BALO-349740 format. One record per residue: residue in three letters; y, z, x of N, C-alpha, C in turn. Coordinates in steps of 0.001 Angstrom, whole numbers, plus 500000, padded with zeros to 6 digits. Atoms other than C-alpha are relative to their C-alpha. Example, Ala and Ser with C-alpha at 12.3 -4.5 7.8 and 13.67 -1.06 7.14 Angstrom:
ALA498810500000500890495500507800512300501200500000500900;SER498810499940499180498940507140513670501090500730499230;
END
This chain:
MET498882500767499489911358240998331713500909500871500869;GLY499127499108499275913033244088333195499620500201501449;SER500415499758498622910958244356336384499503498708500635;PHE500465501173499277909989241881339056498507500115500257;SER501426500009499706906378240869339478499785499609501459;VAL500346500375498633904572240095342707500425498553500279;TRP499628501409499812905247236378342188501488499839500265;HIS498554500061499759908986236953342029500311500367501451;TRP499756499559498626908920238836345349499504498976501006;LEU500499501034499098906796236120346971500953498807500069;ILE499036501109500020909266233445345897501253500374500785;VAL498828499536499248912173235492347268499694500009501495;LEU500398499973498592910286235994350546499945498595500591;VAL500069501389499525909617232254350882501400499427500176;ILE498622500512499893913277231433350238500700500596501213;VAL499383499347498848914410233986352834499450499408501295;LEU500596500582498796911953232593355398500483498573500236;VAL499502501373499844913133229039354727501441500010500489;LEU498586499964499614916800229967355063500199500512501420;PHE499757499361498712916553232188358125498979499618501072;GLY501026500323499025913335231051359799499277501248500464;ARG500800498846499593910625233258361246500617500726501185;GLY499458499366498801912390233915364562501348500653499779;LYS498644499505500231915787234636363077500018501404499396;ILE500010498700500676914799237680360990499873501156500991;PRO500047498892499034913676239912363914501274500109500840;GLU498738499988499246916803238900365830501114500641499181;LEU498998499430500898918953239779362841499815501504499858;MET500266498565500128917250243170362433500323500738501301;GLY499634499387498719917718243873366160501499500191500111;ASP498546499881499986921440243190365801500468501125499088;VAL499649498912500920921603245544362820499713501352500660;ALA500353498744499332919826248264364833501003500331501104;LYS498994499770498956922270247823367743501310500465499392;GLY498776499583500680925168248120365328499939501435499528;ILE500160498614500468923802251340363855500054500965501176;LYS499988499127498819923221252821367321501413500161500549;SER498636499893499476926759251994368462500891500787499043;PHE499235499226500980928161253429365232499731501493500173;LYS500347498596499803926267256698365750500593500529501301;LYS499428499589498721927422256814369372501505500229499867;GLY498568499845500216931036256324368305500328501244499204;ILE499781498803500801930767259073365713499797501250500847;SER500260498809499191929263261525368204501067500180501077;GLU498928499884499008931984260740370765501265500565499373;ASP498821499460500675934674261538368197499873501498499772;ASP500209498578500272933131264952367510500185500861501243;THR499897499217498775933125266075371152501192499502500814;PRO498837500444499234936594265868372721499748500139501502;ASP500159499960498552936799265160376451500600501267500590;HIS499356498783499533939220267991377079500953500467498903;ALA499157499434501049941056270307374781501429500129500513;LYS498592499878499636944831270208374822500581501205499283;THR499305498877500614946870273313374227501493499770500138;VAL498551500165500003950522273346373375500627501371499893;ASP499290498738500061952756276294374130501248499805499155;HIS498842500093500891955253276782371342501037501037500412;LYS498909499080499721958611278303372086500462500595498685;PRO499490499432501250959990280710369527501277499258499599;GLU498842500748500484962507278960367379501253500865500061;ASP498726499286499966966125279879367786500434500297498572;THR499491499664501319967553281703364838501448499541499891;LYS498625500450500196970892280775363359500973500935500687;GLU499110499039499369972417283950364763500119499733501491;ASN499969500271498561971478283003368333500709498695500329;THR499385501286499709972813279470368044501495499988499729;ARG498558499961500269976260280482366743500746500529501209;THR499208499550498865978903280844369395501403500303499613;
END
């Protein structure tokens, strides 16, 4: 009772084919593949910055220099 037999998987496959149809499953998998590719592209773009920005910091004024 703990594992599925071949008959269980065949019934699940038939239900999936009835719900989605034969042509819909490859289309759905193609959309999933496009989503994964765009996700990977977005991740790789975040890792490589277009140009590095540098900021020049001025030394902070001490309290002695600001007193007048």
